[in-house]
Kinemage of the C-alpha trace (Angstrom):
@kinemage 1
@onewidth
@group {chain A} dominant
@subgroup {mainchain}
@vectorlist {calphas} color= white
{ca met a 1} P 17.512 360.163 51.462
{ca ile a 2} L 16.120 360.218 54.959
{ca his a 3} L 13.244 362.639 55.455
{ca lys a 4} L 11.564 361.165 58.504
{ca pro a 5} L 12.791 361.306 61.201
{ca pro a 6} L 14.543 364.655 60.642
{ca ile a 7} L 18.320 364.407 60.235
{ca asp a 8} L 19.000 367.241 62.682
{ca glu a 9} L 17.090 365.436 65.431
{ca leu a 10} L 18.934 362.198 64.683
{ca ala a 11} L 22.293 363.994 64.766
{ca gln a 12} L 21.466 365.411 68.197
{ca lys a 13} L 20.755 361.909 69.500
{ca val a 14} L 24.194 360.588 68.465
{ca gly a 15} L 26.254 363.760 68.864
{ca ser a 16} L 26.974 364.935 65.316
{ca lys a 17} L 26.072 364.408 61.679
{ca tyr a 18} L 29.342 362.528 61.198
{ca ala a 19} L 28.527 360.119 64.031
{ca leu a 20} L 25.019 359.715 62.612
{ca cys a 21} L 26.461 358.721 59.252
{ca val a 22} L 28.784 356.156 60.806
{ca val a 23} L 26.221 354.629 63.179
{ca ala a 24} L 23.389 354.498 60.641
{ca ser a 25} L 25.559 353.011 57.904
{ca lys a 26} L 26.950 350.304 60.206
{ca arg a 27} L 23.452 349.367 61.335
{ca ala a 28} L 22.136 349.369 57.757
{ca arg a 29} L 24.920 346.957 56.766
{ca gln a 30} L 24.001 344.712 59.699
{ca ile a 31} L 20.365 344.672 58.590
{ca met a 32} L 21.359 343.715 55.041
{ca glu a 33} L 23.708 340.983 56.288
{ca gln a 34} L 20.993 339.554 58.543
{ca gln a 35} L 18.616 339.321 55.591
{ca glu a 36} L 21.262 337.652 53.431
{ca asn a 37} L 22.146 335.187 56.210
{ca his a 38} L 18.498 334.152 56.390
{ca gly a 39} L 18.527 333.420 52.658
{ca leu a 40} L 16.431 336.437 51.762
{ca thr a 41} L 17.101 338.532 48.696
{ca pro a 42} L 17.702 342.089 49.899
{ca glu a 43} L 14.801 343.843 48.164
{ca phe a 44} L 13.353 346.641 50.220
{ca ser a 45} L 10.451 349.023 49.776
{ca glu a 46} L 11.075 352.744 50.180
{ca lys a 47} L 9.866 352.605 53.781
{ca asp a 48} L 11.780 349.471 54.700
{ca lys a 49} L 15.208 350.262 53.295
{ca pro a 50} L 18.004 349.379 55.720
{ca leu a 51} L 19.112 352.983 56.165
{ca ser a 52} L 15.544 354.074 56.914
{ca gln a 53} L 15.214 351.238 59.432
{ca ala a 54} L 18.480 352.268 61.091
{ca ala a 55} L 17.383 355.903 61.263
{ca gln a 56} L 14.091 354.922 62.873
{ca glu a 57} L 15.912 352.742 65.418
{ca ile a 58} L 18.140 355.688 66.345
{ca tyr a 59} L 15.130 357.993 66.619
{ca asp a 60} L 13.217 355.495 68.790
{ca gly a 61} L 16.205 355.051 71.109
{ca lys a 62} L 16.642 351.385 70.159
{ca leu a 63} L 20.119 352.079 68.796
{ca ile a 64} L 22.586 354.048 70.872
{ca ala a 65} L 25.981 355.342 69.712
{ca thr a 66} L 29.004 354.605 71.906
{ca asn a 67} L 32.622 355.730 71.659
{ca asp a 68} L 34.188 352.364 70.862
């Protein structure tokens, strides 16, 4: 579960909690696929889990939701 950054703040950045779920899950899958494509076994620490990385990217403004 994501505790930092706060879910409500993340939801405001993308428009809704539903959009947050969709955007964060798509990005987390991309992160996992990138690791697998580089021949790495997807083992992540609590801090470095793909969903946590995606949430931090959204919070930092590195990942922006669009209506595609």
